[in-house]
Phi, psi and omega in degrees: 000326182259358179223297182298334182304331185249009186296333181262013182256131175263105185276013176298335181297333179292315180296323182277351181072031182248180176276157177299146177284165184297325180297315179296318182295317179293324179299317179297320180295321177296317180295320178301314180296319181295319181295316183290340178269359184303142180260153183282125175278143178290127179245115183284153178291136178292135180294332181278357179269119186254344183223134182222150170237133179252124184233138175261125186285131180274163174294139013268358180134193184231135180249128178221126177082020183290347178279352178288143182294127178202055185268133184248008172055071170070017174282121185297127177079002181286149176285114187254011174233153185279180175205144178282124175238140177291136184293331184272310185269339184079004182271148175294139182221162166256116185302144179302326178295326178289319177299313181298316181297319179295312182297322179293322182297324184255004186301313183301315182299318184281335173297315180297320180296328181270006178077019177277122180306147185304313183296318179291326177296321179294321178295316178301315182300317179294322179294311187289314190259336182247348180069033182235131180276174183302325182277003178093353179286149182272140179281139178305144180302333181279348181246001181279152175286138184241138180246109181271167175299142174274131187236152177281128182244352181205129178286177177278186185295337177274005182065029177250154172229351175236139178221159178270144177210178179209147172238152182241108181290151178287136180238135180291139179104122184291341184261004180267129179283128177291147180250112180296145176252117181281141183210168174261149174221158171284127190293146173294151183091344175288155176249132183240140184250124176266124189243135182221162164234104188250151181235161176291137181277147175282341181283132176272135179244117184053037177082002182240152177294135179262101187271181181297324179294324177295318178297316182297319179294325177293317177298321179301315181296321179294312182295322178298323185273317189265325188081192181205159179097192182274154173058037176294338181290344177246017171109345178288154174072018177263163186235141174287326180202151173225124183228151176284130184253000000 
């Protein structure tokens, strides 16, 4: 997507200030069809992964990595926004750092919703996301909670996992025609697995031990409500269901 996608394109037209030649334009169309026909590779569950959430992506789909540079300079129909791909499998993923960042951002709100006292919620947050206990000591790397990349584990009913979409940026001036930007998205109907390795917390919540299952259920509530990825405010990255696996 970031290299082979452009191997058949002669970018001399950019320097000359001309339109792309037909060979370059046709090559992009061939690449687009090949990408959208890609089949899902089986991804086995990591043995070090002890906790999972399985989520079905709602329409219109999920956007990940669209901020990455992927400009093709006026090639008609080319995908002009990026996407996160795993270096090993080549499959689109939501990076574990993004999953962790989202859950941390909404953690306080959902702790309050679940009746977790504010002070205990702050201690939990430091333990889970920063690896620091109440007394300021650091948790061993072997006992810290780990957030793995979220991966697609099942295609949609059409056996697809990638689809084409477009967004139209706002342009100043009522007489200016907006120019849609073509992009790739993870298709709606696909199932994505959020993977973690969670441990029992030393912090007591309402007098009870806060275990890995409690953490997973809290993460489940956040993902069900907020979604993940880009443009969640207009419907992308939402889920039809999220279940503990």
